[in-house]
C-alpha positions as CSV (number, residue, x, y, z in Angstrom):
1,M,-31.5,29.1,48.2
2,K,-35.0,27.0,47.1
3,T,-32.6,25.4,44.6
4,S,-30.4,24.4,47.6
5,I,-33.0,22.8,49.5
6,L,-34.8,21.2,47.4
7,A,-31.6,19.7,45.7
8,T,-30.8,17.6,49.2
9,I,-34.2,15.7,48.5
10,F,-33.1,15.2,45.1
11,H,-29.9,13.8,46.4
12,C,-31.6,11.2,48.2
13,K,-33.5,10.0,45.4
14,S,-30.8,9.3,42.8
15,T,-30.2,6.2,41.3
16,N,-27.7,4.7,39.0
17,A,-30.7,4.1,36.5
18,K,-31.9,7.8,37.0
19,P,-29.0,10.0,38.5
20,M,-30.7,13.4,39.3
21,H,-27.5,16.1,40.0
22,S,-28.8,18.6,38.0
23,K,-29.8,20.9,41.1
24,Y,-25.9,20.6,42.7
25,P,-23.3,22.7,42.3
26,E,-20.8,22.0,39.2
27,G,-17.2,21.8,39.2
28,K,-14.3,20.2,40.5
29,L,-15.3,21.7,43.8
30,S,-18.7,20.8,44.1
31,W,-19.4,18.2,47.1
32,C,-21.5,16.3,44.3
33,F,-19.5,13.0,43.5
34,Y,-21.1,12.9,40.5
35,N,-20.4,16.6,39.6
36,R,-17.1,16.5,40.7
37,A,-16.2,13.1,38.7
38,K,-17.4,15.0,35.4
39,A,-16.2,18.2,35.8
40,D,-12.6,15.8,36.2
41,N,-13.6,13.8,32.8
42,K,-13.9,10.6,34.7
43,V,-16.6,8.1,35.3
44,P,-18.8,8.8,38.3
45,G,-18.9,6.1,40.7
46,S,-22.1,4.2,41.5
47,H,-24.6,5.2,44.0
48,K,-25.0,1.8,45.2
49,S,-23.2,2.8,48.2
50,M,-25.3,6.3,48.9
51,K,-27.7,6.3,51.5
52,R,-31.0,6.4,49.7
53,K,-34.6,7.2,50.9
54,L,-37.0,4.6,50.0
55,S,-39.5,5.9,47.0
56,E,-42.6,5.4,49.5
57,V,-40.9,7.8,52.3
58,I,-40.0,10.9,49.5
59,P,-43.7,11.7,49.0
60,K,-44.5,12.1,52.7
61,I,-41.9,14.0,53.2
62,M,-42.0,16.4,50.2
63,P,-44.4,18.4,51.5
64,G,-42.0,19.3,54.4
65,Y,-39.2,20.3,52.1
66,Q,-42.0,22.4,49.5
67,R,-42.7,24.3,53.1
68,L,-38.9,25.1,53.7
69,A,-38.6,26.1,50.2
70,S,-41.7,28.7,50.1
71,K,-40.6,32.3,49.8
72,E,-42.6,32.9,53.2
73,I,-40.0,30.7,55.0
74,I,-37.0,31.7,53.2
75,L,-37.5,35.4,53.9
76,R,-37.8,34.5,57.5
77,C,-34.2,32.9,57.6
78,V,-32.4,35.1,55.5
79,S,-32.2,38.1,58.0
80,G,-29.9,35.8,59.8
81,K,-32.1,36.4,63.5
82,T,-32.0,34.1,66.2
83,Q,-35.4,33.1,67.6
84,N,-33.8,33.4,71.1
85,A,-32.8,36.4,71.8
86,N,-30.6,35.4,75.4
């Protein structure tokens, strides 16, 4: 689950010059356009149409992602309980 959480930040950071798709699911059914194209032996499309976060924003939001990916938070989420008992 930690890898999946961190994959979302790398998705926003990926560029044509530096593709960052190693944390995404692989294969023809992947939600990642890059890995899906590779599985079909096609040339992946450009990152230009993707909405990317600016490089100066990522260091500011990374601590939040690291906290979400912490063992403590993940263990609280995997039980499937709701915060509101109503």
